[in-house]
DOLUMDO-450904 format. One record per residue (C-alpha): residue number from 1; residue in three letters; x, y, z. Coordinates in steps of 0.25 Angstrom, whole numbers, always signed. Layout:
<pavos>
[NUM "ALA" [X Y Z]]
...
</pavos>
This chain:
<pavos>
[1 "MET" [-360 -25 +666]]
[2 "LYS" [-370 -14 +668]]
[3 "THR" [-367 -14 +683]]
[4 "LYS" [-353 -12 +681]]
[5 "ILE" [-355 +0 +671]]
[6 "LYS" [-365 +6 +681]]
[7 "LYS" [-355 +5 +692]]
[8 "LEU" [-344 +11 +683]]
[9 "TYR" [-353 +23 +680]]
[10 "ASP" [-357 +25 +694]]
[11 "SER" [-342 +25 +698]]
[12 "ARG" [-336 +38 +703]]
[13 "ALA" [-322 +35 +698]]
[14 "PHE" [-328 +32 +684]]
[15 "TRP" [-333 +46 +682]]
[16 "MET" [-321 +52 +688]]
[17 "ILE" [-313 +46 +677]]
[18 "VAL" [-323 +50 +667]]
[19 "SER" [-322 +65 +672]]
[20 "LEU" [-307 +65 +672]]
[21 "ILE" [-307 +60 +657]]
[22 "ALA" [-317 +70 +653]]
[23 "SER" [-309 +82 +659]]
[24 "LEU" [-297 +77 +653]]
[25 "ALA" [-303 +77 +639]]
[26 "ILE" [-309 +91 +641]]
[27 "TRP" [-295 +96 +646]]
[28 "VAL" [-288 +90 +634]]
[29 "TYR" [-299 +96 +624]]
[30 "VAL" [-298 +110 +630]]
[31 "SER" [-283 +110 +631]]
[32 "SER" [-283 +106 +616]]
[33 "VAL" [-293 +117 +612]]
[34 "GLU" [-286 +128 +620]]
[35 "SER" [-272 +125 +615]]
[36 "ASP" [-278 +126 +601]]
[37 "GLU" [-272 +138 +593]]
[38 "PHE" [-282 +149 +592]]
[39 "LYS" [-282 +162 +584]]
[40 "LYS" [-289 +175 +588]]
[41 "THR" [-290 +189 +582]]
[42 "PHE" [-290 +201 +591]]
[43 "ARG" [-294 +214 +586]]
[44 "GLY" [-293 +228 +592]]
[45 "VAL" [-281 +225 +600]]
[46 "GLU" [-276 +238 +606]]
[47 "VAL" [-262 +244 +602]]
[48 "LYS" [-254 +249 +613]]
[49 "LEU" [-241 +257 +613]]
[50 "SER" [-230 +254 +624]]
[51 "GLY" [-218 +263 +627]]
[52 "GLU" [-226 +276 +623]]
[53 "THR" [-222 +283 +636]]
[54 "LEU" [-207 +280 +634]]
[55 "LEU" [-208 +284 +619]]
[56 "ARG" [-214 +298 +623]]
[57 "ASP" [-205 +300 +635]]
[58 "SER" [-191 +296 +630]]
[59 "LYS" [-193 +300 +615]]
[60 "ASN" [-204 +310 +615]]
[61 "LEU" [-212 +301 +605]]
[62 "VAL" [-227 +297 +604]]
[63 "ILE" [-235 +288 +596]]
[64 "THR" [-246 +293 +587]]
[65 "ASP" [-255 +289 +575]]
[66 "MET" [-255 +274 +578]]
[67 "ASP" [-263 +268 +567]]
[68 "THR" [-271 +259 +575]]
[69 "GLY" [-274 +256 +589]]
[70 "THR" [-278 +242 +588]]
[71 "VAL" [-274 +229 +581]]
[72 "THR" [-279 +215 +577]]
[73 "ILE" [-271 +203 +581]]
[74 "GLU" [-273 +188 +579]]
[75 "VAL" [-268 +179 +590]]
[76 "VAL" [-266 +164 +589]]
[77 "GLY" [-263 +155 +601]]
[78 "PRO" [-269 +145 +610]]
[79 "ARG" [-284 +146 +611]]
[80 "ARG" [-285 +147 +626]]
[81 "VAL" [-275 +160 +625]]
[82 "VAL" [-280 +167 +613]]
[83 "ALA" [-295 +165 +616]]
[84 "GLY" [-293 +172 +629]]
[85 "LEU" [-287 +185 +623]]
[86 "ASP" [-295 +198 +621]]
[87 "GLU" [-291 +209 +612]]
[88 "GLU" [-294 +219 +622]]
[89 "LYS" [-282 +213 +631]]
[90 "LEU" [-273 +212 +619]]
[91 "TYR" [-265 +224 +614]]
[92 "ALA" [-254 +227 +604]]
[93 "GLN" [-242 +234 +609]]
[94 "ILE" [-232 +243 +602]]
[95 "ASP" [-219 +247 +610]]
[96 "VAL" [-216 +261 +605]]
[97 "SER" [-205 +264 +615]]
[98 "LYS" [-194 +261 +606]]
[99 "LEU" [-198 +271 +595]]
[100 "SER" [-189 +282 +593]]
[101 "ARG" [-193 +293 +583]]
[102 "SER" [-205 +299 +577]]
[103 "ALA" [-210 +291 +565]]
[104 "TYR" [-222 +283 +559]]
[105 "THR" [-220 +269 +563]]
[106 "SER" [-226 +255 +563]]
[107 "GLN" [-224 +246 +575]]
[108 "GLN" [-228 +231 +578]]
[109 "TYR" [-235 +228 +590]]
[110 "SER" [-235 +217 +600]]
[111 "VAL" [-248 +210 +605]]
[112 "ILE" [-249 +211 +620]]
[113 "TYR" [-258 +200 +627]]
[114 "PRO" [-264 +201 +641]]
[115 "ASP" [-256 +197 +653]]
[116 "GLY" [-256 +182 +656]]
[117 "THR" [-258 +178 +641]]
[118 "ASP" [-250 +166 +637]]
[119 "THR" [-244 +171 +624]]
[120 "SER" [-234 +160 +622]]
[121 "ASN" [-243 +153 +611]]
[122 "LEU" [-249 +166 +605]]
[123 "ARG" [-246 +172 +592]]
[124 "ILE" [-251 +184 +584]]
[125 "THR" [-254 +179 +570]]
[126 "ARG" [-259 +193 +564]]
[127 "LYS" [-259 +208 +568]]
[128 "THR" [-267 +218 +561]]
[129 "PRO" [-260 +228 +559]]
[130 "GLU" [-246 +222 +562]]
[131 "THR" [-240 +236 +565]]
[132 "ILE" [-245 +249 +571]]
[133 "ASN" [-242 +262 +565]]
[134 "PHE" [-240 +275 +572]]
[135 "MET" [-232 +288 +573]]
[136 "VAL" [-221 +291 +583]]
[137 "SER" [-221 +306 +585]]
[138 "THR" [-213 +316 +593]]
[139 "GLN" [-221 +321 +605]]
[140 "THR" [-221 +336 +607]]
[141 "SER" [-228 +347 +614]]
[142 "LYS" [-235 +359 +608]]
[143 "SER" [-243 +371 +615]]
[144 "VAL" [-255 +377 +608]]
[145 "PRO" [-263 +389 +611]]
[146 "VAL" [-277 +388 +617]]
[147 "ARG" [-288 +395 +609]]
[148 "GLY" [-303 +395 +609]]
[149 "SER" [-316 +402 +609]]
[150 "PHE" [-328 +405 +618]]
[151 "GLU" [-341 +398 +612]]
[152 "GLY" [-352 +405 +620]]
[153 "SER" [-358 +418 +623]]
[154 "VAL" [-355 +430 +631]]
[155 "ALA" [-366 +437 +639]]
[156 "GLU" [-371 +451 +635]]
[157 "GLY" [-363 +462 +641]]
[158 "PHE" [-350 +454 +641]]
[159 "THR" [-338 +452 +631]]
[160 "ALA" [-328 +441 +631]]
[161 "GLU" [-313 +441 +628]]
[162 "SER" [-305 +431 +621]]
[163 "PRO" [-305 +417 +628]]
[164 "VAL" [-293 +414 +637]]
[165 "PHE" [-288 +400 +639]]
[166 "GLU" [-279 +394 +650]]
[167 "PRO" [-270 +388 +647]]
[168 "ALA" [-267 +396 +634]]
[169 "THR" [-259 +385 +628]]
[170 "ILE" [-259 +370 +628]]
[171 "THR" [-247 +361 +627]]
[172 "LEU" [-249 +348 +619]]
[173 "THR" [-240 +336 +619]]
[174 "GLY" [-241 +325 +609]]
[175 "PRO" [-235 +320 +595]]
[176 "GLU" [-230 +331 +587]]
[177 "THR" [-238 +327 +575]]
[178 "TYR" [-251 +328 +584]]
[179 "LEU" [-247 +342 +589]]
[180 "LYS" [-243 +349 +576]]
[181 "ASN" [-257 +352 +572]]
[182 "VAL" [-262 +357 +585]]
[183 "GLU" [-263 +373 +584]]
[184 "TYR" [-271 +377 +597]]
[185 "ALA" [-281 +372 +607]]
[186 "TRP" [-295 +377 +605]]
[187 "VAL" [-305 +379 +616]]
[188 "SER" [-320 +382 +614]]
[189 "PHE" [-328 +386 +627]]
[190 "GLY" [-341 +393 +629]]
[191 "LYS" [-353 +397 +638]]
[192 "GLU" [-365 +405 +634]]
[193 "ASN" [-368 +419 +640]]
[194 "VAL" [-355 +421 +647]]
[195 "ASP" [-355 +433 +657]]
[196 "SER" [-342 +431 +664]]
[197 "THR" [-328 +426 +661]]
[198 "TYR" [-330 +411 +657]]
[199 "GLU" [-320 +401 +660]]
[200 "VAL" [-320 +386 +657]]
[201 "GLU" [-311 +374 +657]]
[202 "THR" [-312 +367 +643]]
[203 "GLY" [-304 +358 +633]]
[204 "TYR" [-299 +361 +620]]
[205 "THR" [-297 +356 +606]]
[206 "LEU" [-283 +356 +599]]
[207 "MET" [-284 +363 +585]]
[208 "SER" [-275 +364 +573]]
[209 "ALA" [-271 +376 +565]]
[210 "ASP" [-283 +374 +556]]
[211 "ASN" [-293 +374 +568]]
[212 "THR" [-296 +359 +568]]
[213 "PRO" [-295 +350 +580]]
[214 "CYS" [-283 +342 +582]]
[215 "SER" [-282 +328 +588]]
[216 "THR" [-277 +327 +603]]
[217 "THR" [-273 +312 +601]]
[218 "GLY" [-259 +310 +608]]
[219 "ILE" [-259 +324 +613]]
[220 "THR" [-258 +328 +628]]
[221 "PHE" [-261 +342 +633]]
[222 "SER" [-256 +351 +644]]
[223 "THR" [-270 +353 +648]]
[224 "ASP" [-283 +347 +643]]
[225 "THR" [-292 +359 +646]]
[226 "VAL" [-291 +375 +646]]
[227 "THR" [-298 +386 +654]]
[228 "ALA" [-305 +394 +644]]
[229 "THR" [-309 +408 +649]]
[230 "LEU" [-318 +418 +642]]
[231 "PRO" [-315 +432 +648]]
[232 "LEU" [-328 +440 +649]]
[233 "LEU" [-329 +455 +650]]
[234 "MET" [-341 +464 +653]]
[235 "LEU" [-345 +474 +643]]
[236 "LYS" [-350 +488 +647]]
[237 "GLU" [-352 +501 +639]]
[238 "VAL" [-346 +512 +646]]
[239 "LYS" [-348 +527 +643]]
[240 "LEU" [-337 +537 +640]]
[241 "GLY" [-337 +551 +646]]
[242 "VAL" [-329 +562 +651]]
[243 "ASN" [-329 +570 +664]]
[244 "LEU" [-333 +585 +663]]
[245 "VAL" [-327 +596 +672]]
[246 "ASP" [-337 +607 +673]]
[247 "GLY" [-331 +621 +669]]
[248 "GLY" [-333 +633 +661]]
[249 "GLY" [-347 +634 +664]]
[250 "ALA" [-350 +620 +658]]
[251 "THR" [-354 +607 +665]]
[252 "ALA" [-358 +593 +661]]
[253 "GLU" [-372 +598 +660]]
[254 "ASN" [-369 +607 +648]]
[255 "THR" [-359 +599 +641]]
[256 "LYS" [-361 +588 +631]]
[257 "VAL" [-351 +576 +631]]
[258 "THR" [-350 +567 +619]]
[259 "VAL" [-341 +555 +619]]
[260 "GLU" [-338 +546 +607]]
[261 "PRO" [-339 +534 +609]]
[262 "ALA" [-349 +536 +621]]
[263 "SER" [-345 +523 +627]]
[264 "VAL" [-336 +511 +626]]
[265 "THR" [-339 +496 +629]]
[266 "LEU" [-330 +490 +639]]
[267 "ALA" [-327 +475 +642]]
[268 "GLY" [-321 +471 +655]]
[269 "ASP" [-323 +466 +669]]
[270 "SER" [-337 +469 +674]]
[271 "LYS" [-332 +474 +688]]
[272 "LEU" [-324 +485 +681]]
[273 "LEU" [-335 +489 +671]]
[274 "ALA" [-347 +489 +681]]
[275 "GLY" [-344 +502 +686]]
[276 "MET" [-339 +509 +673]]
[277 "ASN" [-349 +518 +667]]
[278 "LYS" [-341 +528 +661]]
[279 "ILE" [-327 +530 +655]]
[280 "ASN" [-322 +545 +658]]
[281 "LEU" [-313 +549 +646]]
[282 "ALA" [-309 +563 +651]]
[283 "THR" [-312 +575 +660]]
[284 "ILE" [-316 +587 +652]]
[285 "ASP" [-315 +601 +658]]
[286 "LEU" [-327 +609 +653]]
[287 "THR" [-318 +622 +654]]
[288 "ASP" [-309 +617 +644]]
[289 "PHE" [-318 +620 +632]]
[290 "ALA" [-329 +630 +628]]
[291 "ALA" [-339 +622 +620]]
[292 "SER" [-334 +608 +616]]
[293 "PHE" [-323 +599 +618]]
[294 "THR" [-319 +586 +610]]
[295 "GLU" [-308 +576 +614]]
[296 "THR" [-305 +561 +612]]
[297 "TYR" [-301 +553 +624]]
[298 "PRO" [-296 +539 +626]]
[299 "ILE" [-306 +529 +632]]
[300 "PRO" [-299 +525 +645]]
[301 "ILE" [-302 +510 +648]]
[302 "ASP" [-297 +501 +659]]
[303 "ASN" [-287 +491 +654]]
[304 "THR" [-296 +480 +659]]
[305 "LEU" [-307 +484 +651]]
[306 "ARG" [-309 +482 +636]]
[307 "ASN" [-315 +493 +627]]
[308 "THR" [-324 +484 +617]]
[309 "THR" [-329 +497 +610]]
[310 "GLY" [-314 +499 +605]]
[311 "ALA" [-315 +515 +606]]
[312 "THR" [-302 +520 +613]]
[313 "GLU" [-306 +535 +612]]
[314 "ALA" [-318 +544 +614]]
[315 "LYS" [-321 +557 +609]]
[316 "VAL" [-327 +567 +619]]
[317 "THR" [-334 +580 +615]]
[318 "VAL" [-339 +589 +626]]
[319 "GLU" [-349 +601 +622]]
[320 "VAL" [-353 +612 +631]]
[321 "VAL" [-368 +614 +628]]
[322 "GLY" [-376 +627 +631]]
[323 "LEU" [-365 +636 +636]]
[324 "GLU" [-358 +648 +629]]
[325 "THR" [-344 +654 +631]]
[326 "LYS" [-340 +669 +633]]
[327 "THR" [-327 +675 +635]]
[328 "PHE" [-324 +685 +646]]
[329 "LYS" [-312 +694 +650]]
[330 "VAL" [-308 +691 +664]]
[331 "THR" [-300 +702 +672]]
[332 "ASN" [-303 +697 +686]]
[333 "ILE" [-291 +688 +688]]
[334 "ASP" [-286 +684 +702]]
[335 "TYR" [-279 +673 +709]]
[336 "ALA" [-281 +665 +721]]
[337 "ASN" [-273 +656 +731]]
[338 "LEU" [-260 +664 +730]]
[339 "TYR" [-249 +658 +740]]
[340 "GLU" [-247 +667 +752]]
[341 "GLY" [-236 +677 +751]]
[342 "LEU" [-237 +678 +736]]
[343 "LYS" [-244 +689 +728]]
[344 "ALA" [-250 +687 +713]]
[345 "THR" [-252 +697 +702]]
[346 "VAL" [-262 +693 +690]]
[347 "GLY" [-255 +696 +677]]
[348 "THR" [-267 +693 +668]]
[349 "GLU" [-277 +704 +667]]
[350 "SER" [-288 +697 +660]]
[351 "LEU" [-293 +684 +654]]
[352 "GLU" [-302 +680 +643]]
[353 "VAL" [-311 +669 +649]]
[354 "LYS" [-321 +661 +641]]
[355 "LEU" [-333 +658 +650]]
[356 "ARG" [-344 +647 +647]]
[357 "GLY" [-358 +647 +652]]
[358 "ASN" [-372 +648 +648]]
[359 "PRO" [-375 +661 +639]]
[360 "GLU" [-383 +668 +650]]
[361 "SER" [-372 +667 +660]]
[362 "LEU" [-361 +671 +650]]
[363 "ALA" [-369 +684 +646]]
[364 "GLN" [-370 +689 +661]]
[365 "ILE" [-355 +687 +664]]
[366 "ARG" [-346 +699 +665]]
[367 "ASP" [-331 +700 +665]]
[368 "GLU" [-331 +703 +680]]
[369 "ASN" [-338 +690 +683]]
[370 "ILE" [-326 +682 +679]]
[371 "ARG" [-314 +680 +688]]
[372 "ALA" [-301 +672 +685]]
[373 "VAL" [-294 +667 +697]]
[374 "ALA" [-280 +660 +697]]
[375 "ASP" [-277 +650 +708]]
[376 "LEU" [-263 +651 +713]]
[377 "SER" [-263 +640 +723]]
[378 "ASP" [-254 +631 +714]]
[379 "MET" [-243 +642 +713]]
[380 "GLY" [-239 +641 +728]]
[381 "GLU" [-228 +650 +732]]
[382 "SER" [-223 +652 +717]]
[383 "THR" [-220 +666 +712]]
[384 "GLY" [-220 +671 +698]]
[385 "THR" [-229 +672 +686]]
[386 "TYR" [-240 +661 +683]]
[387 "MET" [-251 +658 +674]]
[388 "PRO" [-261 +651 +683]]
[389 "LYS" [-275 +646 +679]]
[390 "VAL" [-287 +654 +683]]
[391 "ARG" [-301 +650 +686]]
[392 "ILE" [-312 +658 +680]]
[393 "TYR" [-324 +662 +689]]
[394 "VAL" [-337 +668 +684]]
[395 "ASP" [-343 +674 +696]]
[396 "GLY" [-358 +672 +696]]
[397 "PHE" [-359 +663 +685]]
[398 "PRO" [-356 +648 +690]]
[399 "ASP" [-361 +642 +677]]
[400 "VAL" [-351 +650 +668]]
[401 "GLY" [-336 +646 +668]]
[402 "ALA" [-323 +648 +660]]
[403 "ILE" [-318 +640 +649]]
[404 "GLY" [-303 +636 +648]]
[405 "HIS" [-292 +639 +657]]
[406 "TYR" [-286 +653 +660]]
[407 "THR" [-273 +657 +666]]
[408 "VAL" [-268 +671 +671]]
[409 "ALA" [-254 +677 +674]]
[410 "ILE" [-251 +679 +689]]
[411 "GLU" [-238 +683 +695]]
[412 "ILE" [-235 +678 +709]]
[413 "GLU" [-224 +684 +718]]
[414 "ARG" [-221 +685 +733]]
[415 "ALA" [-229 +695 +741]]
[416 "GLY" [-222 +708 +744]]
[417 "GLY" [-211 +704 +733]]
</pavos>
């Protein structure tokens, strides 16, 4: 008997039969287990919308204010199917393409399984929440101005103008409810010790009328950045003055010129300001007055420059210092530069002329030292009686001159007439 059993254990066919029976038993067990009903809870399943593009393009509507972005679902089905599911590959889908008007709505969702999943025996036994709430809003566009400030410092000797932004406005597109509170786009930019026009490309923040930041959720922009420029101008103090024309015995050496204000501070391009050291207000002829002269003149400034001082006029006073005046009677009156073929007759017999000079020279002058000469070159071939200006000569006294302007009567006629 032992021999027969030993032969049976040593038989290859015996063990093949045993292996077949064991495999069959295992298969039956596994199949029974995998076909058992199995329940699993999936949390954090993402909510996705379908048909948004169609909704926007055909009806100009967009979805906003969705109350949740994930849901929890409980799935029951065969163990072999349910156990293999992953919440990261599941999602909850809502078709919004059929919505037709602006409103706050509540919609059910469908659970979408990964491709290839056998869903024939799967069922959803619980959804949390069961519906998704959101707002269907009209999409609109709005242009807002770009505003901002420079947060930095300007180098000594320079001044900055107001910042400039390009583009000056930004077009926003999105739900009307999101855009209604946006008032402007705010830019803050800066650099320390700026000594030339500063330019930078930067982002911005949407702001409300009460100067609080607005959310950008659901909003698209015509541009994500703006170019912020801080125009910088050179500052330079430039003196104010006048040009003096020597005359009447006076020169710049014996005059005192006072200008109020004495200077102005200009802001502008450094190339333009580099060679500017004086602004000439007027040309003053010293023969036009005896002792002093006062006049107010506008301050001429190039349109490309800014007068940061603010003064638009300057008061000029010119005083003659150390000279005196004396009146003389001039009888030596003549003419010069008469046109050929004409003759002239001086009708004025004498002139009262006021001379100015140092006291010593004035004391030595006699009437015969003074001549009045009329220049007739401008008369051409004209005939008749004229009142040309005369030039006063003080022979032997170069530092003495006449004050004011004088004329004489001269009759011009054809020679031999």
